[in-house]
DOROVO-632304 format. One record per residue (C-alpha): residue in one letter; x, y, z. Coordinates in steps of 0.5 Angstrom, whole numbers, plus 2048, in hexadecimal, padded with zeros to 3 digits. Layout:
BEGIN
AXYZ
...
//
This chain:
BEGIN
M800800800
T8038077FE
T80180E801
T7FF8107FA
T7FA80A7FA
T7F780C801
G7F78137FE
S7F38117F8
V7ED80E7FC
A7ED813801
S7ED8197FB
R7E78157F8
L7E38157FE
D7E481C800
R7E281E7F8
L7DB81A7F9
P7D481D7FA
F7CF81A7FF
T7CD8147FC
R7C880F7FD
T7CD80A800
H7CF810805
L7C8810807
R7C8808809
V7CF80980C
L7CC80F811
T7C580C812
G7C8805813
S7CD808819
G7C880C81B
A7C380781D
G7C9804822
W7CA80B824
A7C380C826
L7C380582A
D7C880882E
A7C480E830
M7BE80A831
D7C2806836
V7C580B83A
G7BE80F83A
L7BA80983C
I7BE808842
S7BD80F845
F7B680D845
V7B7806847
I7BB80984D
A7B580E84F
A7B080884F
L7B5803853
V7B6808859
S7AE80785A
E7AD800858
W7B47FC85B
D7B4802861
L7BB80485F
T7C0809861
P7C380E85D
A7C980B85E
S7C780585C
T7C4807855
S7CA80B854
W7CE805853
I7C980284D
A7CB808849
S7D280884B
A7D280084A
G7D0802843
F7D5807842
A7DB803844
G7D97FE83F
M7D980383A
A7E080683C
I7E37FF83B
G7DF7FE834
A7E1805831
T7E9804833
V7E97FD830
G7E47FE82B
G7E8803828
L7EE7FF828
L7EA7F9825
A7E77FD81F
D7EE80081D
R7F17F981D
I7EB7F481A
G7E67FA817
R7E17FF818
R7DB7FA816
S7DD7F481A
V7DD7F8821
F7D67FB81F
A7D37F481F
L7D67F2825
T7D47F8829
L7CD7F7826
L7CD7EF829
V7CF7F082F
Y7CB7F6830
G7C57F282E
V7C67EC832
A7C87F0839
T7C27F5838
G7BD7EF837
A7C07EC83D
S7BF7F2841
A7B87F2840
L7B87EC844
A7BD7EE84A
G7BA7EB851
G7BE7F0855
L7C27F6856
V7C97F2855
A7C67EE84F
L7C47F584C
I7CB7F884D
A7CF7F284A
L7CB7F2844
R7CB7FA843
F7D37F9843
L7D27F483D
V7CD7F983A
G7D27FE83A
L7D87FA837
G7D37F9831
L7D2800831
G7D8803832
A7DC80282C
E7D5804828
L7D680C828
P7DE80D826
V7DE808821
A7D880A81E
S7DA81181D
T7E180F81B
Y7DE80A816
V7D9810813
S7DE815813
E7E381080E
F7DD810809
A7DB818809
P7DE81D804
A7E2822808
R7DE828806
M7D882580A
R7DB82080F
G7DA824815
R7D3825813
I7D281E812
I7D581C819
V7D082081C
V7CA81E818
L7CC81781B
E7CD819822
A7C681C821
F7C3814821
W7C5815829
A7BF81A829
V7BB815825
G7BC80F82A
W7BC813830
T7B581682E
A7B380F82D
S7B580D834
A7B1813837
L7AB810833
I7AC809836
G7AD80C83D
Y7A781083D
L7A280B839
V7A580583C
I7A8805842
P7A3808847
S79D804843
V79E7FD844
A7A17F984A
E7A87F984A
G7A87FE844
W7B07FE844
R7B17F7842
W7AC7F883C
A7B07FE83B
L7B77FB83B
A7B47F5836
I7B17FA831
G7B97FD831
A7BC7F682F
V7B77F5829
P7BA7FA824
A7C17F7825
V7BF7F2821
Y7BD7F681B
A7C37FB81C
L7C87F481C
V7C57F2815
V7C67F9812
R7CD7FA814
W7CF7F3811
G7CC7F780B
L7D17FD80B
P7D87FD808
E7DE7FD80B
S7E280480C
P7E6804806
R7EB809809
W7EC80380F
L7ED7FE809
A7F2802805
S7F680380C
R7F67FB80C
G7F87FB805
R7F27F8802
V7F27FD7FD
S7EE7FA7F8
D7E87F97FD
A7E98007FF
E7E98027F8
R7E37FE7F6
I7DF8017FC
V7E18087F9
S7DE8067F2
D7D88047F5
L7D780B7F8
E7D980E7F2
A7D480A7EE
S7CF80C7F4
R7C98117F2
P7CB8177F5
L7C581A7FA
F7C88217FB
G7CF8257F9
R7D38237F3
T7D98207F2
S7DE8267F4
T7E58277EF
D7E882B7F5
S7ED8277FA
A7EC827801
L7F182B805
A7F7826807
P7F582380E
D7F7827814
A7F8820818
P7FF81D816
A7FF816814
A802811819
P80180A816
A80080581C
T8007FE81B
T8007FB823
V7FC7FD829
G80280082C
M803804826
R7FC807826
L7FC80882D
R80380C82D
G80180F826
L7FB81382A
W80181682E
A805818828
P80881F829
D804821823
V7FD81F826
R7FF81F82E
V7FB82682F
R7F582482B
T7F581D82F
A7F5821836
A7F0826833
L7EB820831
W7EB81C837
V7EA82383B
V7E4824837
W7E181D837
F7E281D83E
C7DF823840
V7D982283B
N7D881B83D
F7D881D845
S7D3823843
Y7CF81F83F
Y7CD819842
G7CD81D849
A7C8821846
F7C381C842
I7C4816845
W7C181984C
I7BC81E849
P7B681A84A
T7B8817851
L7BA81F853
L7B3821850
V7AF81C854
S7B381E85A
Q7B0825859
G7A982385A
F7A7821853
G7A481A852
L7A881584E
V7A3816847
R7A481D848
S7AB81D848
F7AC818843
E7A881D83E
F7AC823840
T7B281E83E
L7AF81D838
L7AE825836
I7B5826838
T7B8820834
L7B482382D
A7B982982E
Q7BF82582C
L7BC825825
P7BD82C823
G7C382C827
Y7C6827822
A7C382B81C
V7C783281E
A7CD82E820
A7CD82B818
W7CD831815
L7D2835819
I7D7830819
E7D9831812
K7D8838813
W7DB83A819
G7E083481A
R7E082E81F
R7E4832825
A7DF838824
T7D9834824
L7DB82F829
S7DD83582E
V7D783982D
F7D283382E
L7D6831835
A7D6839837
G7CE839836
S7CE83283A
A7D1835840
V7CD83B840
A7C683683F
A7C8832845
I7C983784A
L7C283A848
F7BF833848
G7C283284F
Q7BE838852
A7B883784E
T7B2836852
T7AC83784E
V7A9832849
P7AA837843
M7B1839845
I7B3831846
L7B183083F
A7B483683C
T7BB835840
G7BA82D83F
M7B982E837
A7BF833837
L7C482E83A
S7C1829836
F7C282D82F
F7C9830831
N7CC829834
L7CA82582E
G7CC82A829
A7D382A82D
W7D382282C
G7D2822825
A7D8827823
L7DC822828
Y7DB81C824
A7DC82081E
V7E3822820
T7E681C824
P7E781781E
E7EA81D81A
T7F081D81F
Y7F381781E
A7F6813817
T7F280D815
T7F6808818
L7F580A81F
R7EE80E81E
A7E9809821
T7EE808827
G7EF810828
A7E7811828
G7E680B82C
W7EB80D832
A7E8814832
A7E2811833
G7E480C838
I7E781283C
G7E081583B
R7DD80F83E
I7E180F844
A7DE816845
S7D7813844
I7D880D849
L7DA81384F
A7D481884D
P7CE813850
P7D1812856
V7D3819857
V7CD81C855
P7C981985C
V7CF81C860
L7CF82385D
Q7C782385E
A7C8821865
L7CD827866
G7CA82D862
G7C482A85F
I7C282A858
P7C6831857
L7CC82F859
V7CC829855
F7CB82D84E
I7D0832850
V7D582D851
L7D382A84A
S7D3831847
A7DB832849
F7DC82B845
F7D982E83F
A7DD834840
V7E3831840
A7E182D83A
A7E0833836
A7E7835837
A7EB82F836
A7E782F82F
W7EC83482D
G7F182F82E
L7EE82B828
A7F082A821
E7EC82E81C
S7EB82A816
R7E582D812
G7E682C80B
R7EC82780C
S7ED820809
L7EE81B80F
A7F5819810
D7F681280D
//
């Protein structure tokens, strides 16, 4: 394999319009993304129901969430390494298989210990899903629209979270042990997503990096023959990649490559942003239904509020998708994180229903727009041979924060009530907004091979 050969594959991908095959890659990956969101969202409603059904303490219920995130931390780091070694598509199929089986078993859990153990297995399956999906889709997307496509991919999170809110609102309060039915429903789409995944092509950039150039060129040729949906074949060359190419063929080389002199500042900034955003997001959204119940709202009412707050994610993604190719990655990410910090403070102080809804929707709008920008910039930071590893380890560091956040929130609430909880979460958002300026600006640039 030569640099010229891999470069020709990359340049042909960057010149393409958005085709039907691109849409199939995007929606097939987005289905798994929505499943991840639906699972994380459902567990917040399950926790709220189990507090009364199993008479659990806040400390006990926090470990249900943290067990899943512990599995995700391991899944993200190992999944990223596997995706760089055996391919993106194979890891997708494996994650969905583990997720589907463990989620179905969770619906049958007979006690707290069993549920915590199964949530850990669910996390293993889901942990690799998001970083590998964003890596996979970014490697297909033309450079001039790559950021926007990844934000649209991230918007599938809102679809999944909204589905979880609907299931939580309509199913859990309506039937005996409704949380079991909710988890069972969550496992069903995994079967469909698994079938869809096997019908997707492997990343041609990854194939070329492994020396399978003929396979890569065949997939690129199929893309070139696919019917365009919008845009046109570009005659302009994408800007040279800002991220240096650093070939890595072993696990040790990939891990050392994350801290090579040319990318170590970006890696450090990326890990800080991932850690802080995960801490704030999961500290807030996993607990919102339970926090609302603690303020005197009934279970159904709190689920209704959460559903309305969740719907604000969609316009957040839409605005971020537009701005990310106008302002660039760093500016969009930083502005949305700063907006999240302000909204968190206001939500913590809200006492009336209109203020709870308005500030909660603002938090949802800014926070999920920030997530879209973060997932766009993460795989752009690294070369193809360590791209999934870099994205997986960043996500894994973030999952450490998501493990810590659920048990920390009840402690903060006991010390200073809900206002203190959201002051602390706001501070984490602010740190992330500052760290975002240490990331590379990759708007319009080709991915490094």
